[in-house]
N, C-alpha and C positions, 0 to 999 in steps of 0.2 A: 403712566400713562399705561391706559390698555393694551395690551398683544395684539399682536398681528389678531386677525378673524381664522380659526380653525379651518382648514381645509376639508377635513372627514367632516361629513356632516349628513347622520345616517334618519333614515328614513323611518315614520314607525305611523302605524294605521291607527285609526279607531279604536279596533278590536288588540291591539298589541295594546293602548295606552289603557283599555280597561281590567286587560288581566294584567296586564304593570302593577295598577291598584291594586287589585288584591293582593298578587303577591306578596308586596310590601307592608298586609296587614296580618300575613300572619307569622307571627314569631316561633310557628316551631320547627320555618324553614330552617335552613343551612343561615350562618347569617350573612357571607358574603353573597351569596344568589340575593338578596334583601339588599345590600351596598350598591348590586346591578342593579336591579330594579329598580331602586332609590339616581343611579343614574341617569338611566335611560329616562327617567319619565324628566328630569333637568334639561336632560337634552332635547328632546320631544316641545319642554314649552320655552326653551331657549334653546336655539338651536348655534348662533351667532355667539354664547358664551365660550371664551376662553378655556383651557382644562386645566390650566394652570391653578382660576376660579374656582372652577366649578369643585377639584378637587380639596379647595380650601372650606368650602361649603357643603363639603357628606364628610370631610374629617378621612379623607379619601389621597393618596399617590400619584401625583399630577402623572408620572411614566407609565401607572395602572388606569389614568383615566384614556390616558393616549392610545394606550394598548388597546381598550374594546372600546373606545370610540371608533379609530380603526379600522377594526376587523366591524363593526353593526357596518357602515358604511361599506363598505369593502365586498362584504358577505352575502347586506341583506341581514335582519333581524327578522328573531320566530324566538319560541321561549326557549326552542334546543338551545338559543345562540348565547345563554346565558351560564352554560356552564362551560368548564373545562374541555377542549380537546383530549382525546387519550392522546395517554404520553405513553413512547414505548418501554422507557424506569429503567432499571437494571431486572434480567431475566431474575427470576424466583430462586429460593433457596432452598428448599425442601421442594423434594415429589411430591405427586398424587395420592403416593402412596404411606408417607407419613403423614397428611390427613386424615386417612386415612384409618391409619394404625390409632390418630388418636382418638378419632371415633367411634371404633373400635374400642378401645380400652374403658371409655366412656359411658359404651353399651353392656359392659361386664362386671359382673362384683368382683370386688377386688379379690374372694378367697377360690376365683377362678385363675387367677395369676400367684393366687398363695402369700398373697398381699397380707400383714398385719393385720387389715384394715375394716371398720366399718365400710367406709364409703371416701370415697373419693374428692382430692381438693386439687383446681390446678395446681400446687406446688406439684401432689403424687401424681399426677397424670403425668405431669412434666417427667421426674421422676422415672416410672415405669417403660415411655417413649426413650429417653434416652440410655436406658438398661438394654432395650431391646435392641440396642445398635445400627441401626437406621441412620440415627445423622448423634455426631459430637455431643451438641446442642441445643436447646430449642428455648427458647421467650419462652415465660406463663403467658405473656401476653399473646403471641403466637399461639399457642394454644388454648388462651380462649375467645381470640377472635375464631378460631376454626368448629368451634362447640357455642360461641354466638350465630353461627351459620345455621345449623342444625338445633338450636332452639332446646341445648343437652347441657344441663344443671345436673350432676351426677351426685356436689355433694347433700343438695338436696332432697330427702324423705319424707309420705307422709302412709299414715297405718291403715291397713286396711282387714279385712278382713273378707278372704275367700267363701264362698259356696260350699258347703258339704252338705247340707240338706236336701239328697235325691228329687224330693217334690216342691222346691221350693218355688219353683216357678205357677208350682198352681194353689198351690197356698198362697202366696205374696196374691195371685191373681182375684181369688175370694176374697178377700181385704180392700181391696183395690174396688173391687165392682159393687161390696158395699158401702165404699166410699162416695159412688158413682150414685149410691142410691139402687146397687142391684142385686137379687141375691138369685142363684141357679137359673140367670138368663133372663130372672124375669124381673120389672119393676116392682121396687117395693110400696108397701099401703101406705098413706096416712094411720096407719095404726101400729105399723112398725119403728122403732126405732133399734138407732146404732149405738155401743157404749164403749168408749176404749178402755180400759182399766187396768191399772199398776199397782208393786205397789214405791214406793222415793223411800227408802232405807234409811237405819242410823243418822239421823237428822240429829247431829249434839246441839246442847246448849252448852254456851262458850261463854264464865260470866271473866268478862276482862278486867287484867289487877289494874286497872288506873279503869275512871268513866270515857267514853269516848266524847269527843270536840267535835260541835257541827261547824261548818264548813264557815270559812268568815272570806271579807273579799282577798282575792290574792292567792286562799287559802282550800286545799280542799278538805275535808273532813276526815279527821283526828282517828284513829282507830289503834288503842296503846294493843301490840304483836301479841304479848307473856297472855296467858286465859287460865282459870282452874274449868275443868272439867266436871258441868251437872248434871252430865245423863246427856240421852237420846230416846229420842223417838222417830215410829215411824210413820209414814201419812202412805195412807190408802186413796186412792181419789180415781172416782168413774169419771170417763166423759162424754157428754151428749154432742154425740159428732153433728147432725143437723138441727139443734137447738142449744147450741153455745154454751151450755151449764155443763157447771163442775157438781159432783157428790164426793168429800172428802171424809175423814173423821183420823184420831189417830191411834194410832196402839200401840201397848209395849213394848210388841214382840212381834212379827211377821208370819202367818203360817196359814193352814186351811182353814182353823174358826176365824181367825181376825180377816181373813177375804169373805166368808161367807158373813159376816159381820156388815161388813163393806155391801154383800149383795142384799144380801134384808132391809138394811138402810132404800135402798132405792128400790128395790121391785115392793117393796111395800106401802112406796107413795103412790097416789097419782102424777101421772097418765100412767104409769109401769104396769102396778096391781093389773089393771083391766087392757092391759092392751094386748095383740090380736101374737107378736113376736117383739122379743127383747134382743139383740144380738149384740153379744160381749165377747169384745175382743182383749184375748190375754196375749203374754207371751208364753213361753215353757216354762216357767215359773216351778216350784214347786208347790207354793200353795195352789195350785193349779193346773195342774200337769197331767195330759195323756187321758184317756179314756175314765177314768174313775173319774174326775173331777168330772168330763160331761156326765156321767150320771147318776150324780151326786146330787150335781144341782138341777138337773132336769127334775130329779125327783122331787126333790123340792119345788121348783116356779117351773107347773112346765110347757110356758110360754117364753121360754129360755134356750136360746143356742148359742153356746159356746164357741165360739173360732178363735183358735190354737193359730199366731204365726208361723210362721218359720223360725226356725235359731236361729239366734245371730240376726233376727232382723226386728230392732226395737226399734229403729229408722222407720218403721212402717206401724207403729203406735201416735196416735195424735196425743192422747195422755201426758207422751213424752214431750211433746211442743206443750204444754201446760207445766209442766215440773220445772221446763227451762224459764217458765217467766216467775215461775217461784225462786229459781233457786239466783236468781237474778234481783228481785226485784221484795220477796221476802227476807231470803236467809243471806245475803252478802250484802254488809259485813254480818258474819254471824256475831251476835252481841247478846244475849239473854240469859237475864237470870238464875232461871231454869226451867226445868222441861213444859212448867204448865204452862212460861208464856211464850216458848216456841210454839202451844200447843192455840193456844188464842189467837196468835197474830195468822195464825195459816185457815185458821175455821173464820176470821175478820175478814183477811185477806179474800177468802170461797166466797162470806157474801159481798164484797164489793164487785167482784165479777160477776155474779147471778144477778146482782142489779140494773145488771146495762149486757147483755149474755150478745156472744158475737161467734158464729163456725168460724176453725178456720177455710183462710181461701186455700184450700189442699189439690193441687195441680200437677198432681206427680198422677198417673194414667197406668193404664194398663198399656196401653202401647209405650208410653219411656220405659217403661217395667221391662218391656219384650225387646227392645233395643237396644236397652240397657249390659240386656243377659248375653245377645248375640254377642255383642263386641267384646266380653268376656269368654264366652263359649258356646259358642255356636249350640250345641247339645244341649246348654238350659232353656233354649228359650222354644226347643222344640216342641213342645205342647203344652202350651199355658193357661189352657182347659181348664175349669174347675170340675 
């Protein structure tokens, strides 16, 4: 026999029903919130449904169904009514000073407290806070909760290079202007070209001690771990920023003369030979460093303008993007019989890419540079003009 009709019959408006239907379709919400939303929808559809029957349908406890039913009937329903009411609970065990100490330790290098550590873990912070004498004991879960509130993860680290070139802003802005199609504040013409050049050094030819096996069903390609070194080559390349073409060559070693071979390879072909200006972007490597390189190349090629990047700014050189593609698609895994095989594959891949030239979608601008420099040091972005 069905039980007596429930005395508590909460009322739900059409807007409430719409919100509840949206809530039950959100799996990211807490489970208890979704369960209460399902209960509200069920009570809206069947107001006279006995609480034990509703609990059985939803897999909930009858006492919980009665509690929420009575609360919504007594106080009215709203979105906030799905949440638990604030509870007094036990007073906090730790004072705000303890939480502040945990945060302070996480924001310091271990050496500042003479700890023989390179970085802190939760257990390390727990030990340091207890050693401070503020509390006799604190759990790692409490330490984790404090750090999570402030998004602190002192056990993680990331390598970076601090800007040391005093003219970094001006030099970097000049390169970014070229990527945007400007030089000295004036737009580049149709006979102006921008090339990004560098060397990818010491590309080894590693002959595996057992032939590699192709990929199979449920099995990736297999490459023998041990290998024999068969020598190394140097890959020198120049990337046409605006046309999306790459010009490269392999040499036995790097230096002024091999780099000159690359420049000659590019500048003696059209459209670069008869171009108005050809801007060469290079880093501060020994093959093309300083004013001597600028004068040497300008004397050999009057239309060539050598533009040096700031120190430690290879991330501004677009040829590095091309090198990363070469590393992933051509050289990894490294399995070559000799250096000639390395050179053949590099040049073949170069021809394949040039058959469908596509410039890189470079989006980092002068404004992005100024913002990043201001975040590190306001003085670095004081005068970014070229």
